[in-house]
C-alpha positions in Angstrom: 0.0 0.0 0.0 1.5 3.3 -1.0 0.9 6.9 0.0 -0.8 9.1 -2.5 -2.7 12.3 -1.8 -4.5 14.4 -4.4 -5.7 17.0 -1.9 -2.7 18.2 0.1 -4.0 21.7 0.9 -6.9 23.9 0.1 -10.6 23.7 0.7 -12.1 20.6 -0.9 -15.8 21.7 -0.7 -16.0 23.8 -3.8 -17.0 22.9 -7.3 -13.6 24.0 -8.6 -11.8 21.6 -6.2 -14.1 18.8 -7.2 -13.3 19.4 -10.9 -9.5 19.4 -10.1 -9.9 16.3 -8.1 -11.8 14.5 -10.9 -9.1 15.5 -13.3 -6.4 14.1 -11.0 -8.3 10.9 -10.6 -8.5 10.5 -14.4 -4.8 11.4 -14.8 -3.3 9.4 -11.9 -5.8 6.7 -11.2 -7.4 5.6 -7.9 -4.9 6.0 -4.9 -4.7 3.7 -2.0 -5.3 6.4 0.5 -6.8 9.9 0.1 -7.2 12.7 2.6 -9.7 15.5 2.2 -9.7 18.8 4.2 -12.7 21.1 4.6 -14.3 23.7 6.8 -17.7 23.0 5.3 -18.4 19.3 5.8 -22.1 19.5 4.7 -21.1 21.0 1.3 -18.4 18.4 0.9 -20.8 15.5 1.5 -23.2 16.9 -1.0 -20.5 17.5 -3.7 -18.4 14.4 -3.2 -20.9 11.7 -2.3 -20.8 9.8 -5.5 -17.0 10.2 -5.9 -16.2 8.9 -2.4 -18.6 6.0 -2.7 -16.9 5.0 -5.9 -13.4 5.3 -4.3 -14.4 3.1 -1.4 -15.8 0.4 -3.7 -12.4 0.4 -5.4 -10.6 -0.1 -2.1 -9.4 3.4 -1.5 -9.2 4.4 2.2 -10.8 7.9 2.3 -9.9 10.1 5.3 -11.5 13.4 6.3 -10.1 16.3 8.2 -12.7 18.9 9.2 -11.6 22.2 10.7 -14.2 23.6 13.1 -13.2 26.7 15.0 -16.5 28.6 15.2 -14.6 31.9 14.6 -17.6 33.6 13.1 -16.0 37.1 13.1 -12.8 35.8 11.4 -14.1 33.1 9.1 -16.3 35.5 7.1 -17.3 33.2 4.3 -18.3 30.2 6.3 -21.9 29.4 7.1 -23.0 27.7 10.3 -25.4 25.4 8.5 -22.6 24.1 6.3 -20.7 22.9 9.4 -23.2 20.2 10.0 -21.2 16.9 10.3 -24.0 14.3 10.0 -23.7 13.5 6.3 -19.9 13.9 6.3 -19.5 11.3 9.0 -22.0 9.0 7.3 -19.9 9.2 4.1 -16.4 9.1 5.5 -17.0 7.2 8.7 -16.3 8.5 12.2 -13.2 6.3 12.5 -11.8 8.0 9.3 -12.6 11.5 10.4 -10.5 13.9 12.4 -11.3 17.4 13.7 -9.1 20.4 13.5 -9.2 23.2 16.1 -6.7 25.6 14.7 -5.2 28.0 14.6 -5.3 29.1 18.2 -5.4 32.9 18.0 -4.0 34.8 21.0 -6.5 37.0 22.8 -9.4 35.6 20.7 -9.6 31.8 21.0 -11.5 30.8 24.2 -12.7 27.6 25.9 -16.1 28.3 24.5 -14.7 27.7 21.0 -13.1 24.4 22.1 -16.2 23.2 23.9 -18.2 23.4 20.6 -15.6 21.3 18.8 -15.4 18.9 21.7 -19.2 18.5 21.6 -19.1 17.6 17.9 -16.3 15.0 18.5 -18.3 13.4 21.4 -21.5 13.4 19.4 -20.1 11.7 16.4 -17.5 9.6 18.2 -14.5 11.2 16.5 -11.4 10.2 18.4 -8.8 12.9 17.4 -8.6 16.7 17.4 -5.5 18.4 16.1 -4.6 21.9 17.2 -1.9 24.5 16.8 -1.0 28.2 17.2 -1.4 30.7 14.4 1.7 31.5 12.3 1.9 35.2 11.6 3.3 34.8 8.1 2.7 38.3 6.7 2.2 41.8 7.9 -1.0 42.0 5.9 -2.4 39.0 7.8 -1.6 40.7 11.1 -3.3 43.9 10.1 -6.5 42.0 9.0 -6.7 40.2 12.3 -6.1 43.3 14.3 -9.3 44.8 12.9 -11.1 42.3 15.1 -8.4 41.4 17.7 -6.4 44.6 18.3 -4.1 42.9 20.8 -3.5 39.7 18.9 0.3 40.2 19.0 0.3 40.9 22.8 0.8 37.5 24.2 3.2 35.1 25.9 3.8 31.6 24.6 3.4 30.1 28.0 -0.2 31.3 28.1 -0.9 29.5 24.8 0.8 26.4 26.2 -1.3 26.5 29.4 -4.5 26.8 27.2 -3.4 23.8 25.2 -2.7 21.7 28.3 -6.1 22.6 29.6 -8.0 21.6 26.4 -5.8 18.4 26.3 -7.1 17.4 29.8 -10.7 18.0 28.6 -10.1 15.9 25.5 -8.5 13.0 27.4 -11.4 13.1 29.9 -13.7 12.4 26.9 -11.4 9.6 25.5 -10.3 11.9 22.6 -6.7 12.3 21.5 -5.5 15.9 21.1 -2.4 16.4 18.9 -0.4 19.5 18.3 1.0 20.8 15.0 4.8 20.9 15.4 6.1 24.2 16.9 9.6 24.0 18.3 9.1 26.4 21.2 5.5 25.5 22.0 6.0 21.7 22.1 8.7 22.2 24.8 6.0 23.8 27.0 3.4 21.2 26.3 5.1 17.9 27.1 1.8 16.1 27.7 0.5 16.8 24.2 1.6 14.5 21.3 3.1 16.2 18.3 1.3 15.7 15.0 4.3 16.4 12.7 3.1 15.6 9.2 -0.5 15.3 10.1 -2.0 13.6 7.1 0.7 11.0 6.8 0.5 10.1 10.5 -3.3 10.0 10.2 -3.0 7.5 7.4 -0.3 5.5 9.3 -2.6 5.2 12.3 -5.3 3.7 10.0 -2.9 1.6 7.8 0.3 0.7 9.6 1.5 -1.2 6.5 1.6 2.0 4.4 4.7 2.2 2.3 6.3 5.6 2.3 9.1 7.1 0.2 12.4 7.4 2.2 12.6 11.2 1.8 9.0 11.5 3.0 9.7 9.4 6.1 12.8 11.5 6.8 10.9 14.7 6.6 8.0 13.7 8.8 10.2 14.1 11.9 11.6 17.5 10.7 8.7 19.5 9.3 5.4 20.8 10.5 2.1 19.8 8.8 2.2 22.6 6.2 2.4 20.2 3.3 6.1 20.8 2.4 7.0 17.1 3.0 4.8 15.9 0.2 6.3 15.0 -3.2 6.3 18.1 -5.4 4.0 16.6 -8.0 1.3 16.3 -5.3 1.6 19.9 -4.1 -1.1 22.4 -4.7 0.3 25.9 -4.6 -1.1 29.4 -4.5 -4.5 28.3 -3.1 -6.6 31.2 -1.8 -8.9 30.7 1.1 -12.4 30.7 -0.4 -13.9 31.9 2.9 -11.8 35.1 3.3 -10.7 34.0 6.7 -8.7 36.9 8.2 -6.1 34.5 9.6 -5.3 32.9 6.2 -2.3 34.0 4.1 -3.3 36.4 1.4 
């Protein structure tokens, strides 16, 4: 079984992404394992229902990563009704679904946000939530966030670490695994939280331990964070804009 991923980054739940995905399927054939990412699981289930069912019948393991932050002020283009998980879990399976609660945004993200995500995980028996702190990649991004969170840059990393340790205890108490996107300084302050490293690959490995990986990919898993840079170049999708105009996404 080999690792192939046609949807490394970018929102899957758009008609444009579906067309791109169908093209790649025709060009490359059916992969052994496939990971989808979305913030709008209800739309994904509607768009990809037939494609996913076909893939499963052909033996493809389909995994789903759903980011649910409930950052209504920052995720301008998302709609609450499109976050409904029911049809997504029916399509992908709860054992093949993982939730994302990220990025944690200083002086904005609260326990109320996490409780909503945790409730979804418990309701649909999803066993993993991945989290991580925001990366302030550009000045433009910072300026956009500051229109909603003026003091977003005024924080101490130890405060973020304490927040992560707190939500980790909550997750554990509900038999849910919380993992952290690799962040060299942050992971030293959160020793009780497992590191995700290359999140999609590890997600796949947990489901299929016999997965065969390229040597360079294996080597990079322990070095890089989960931003997609450890994937083979031919599987990268570059210059993808956030379709939801999220203020914390790179322009």
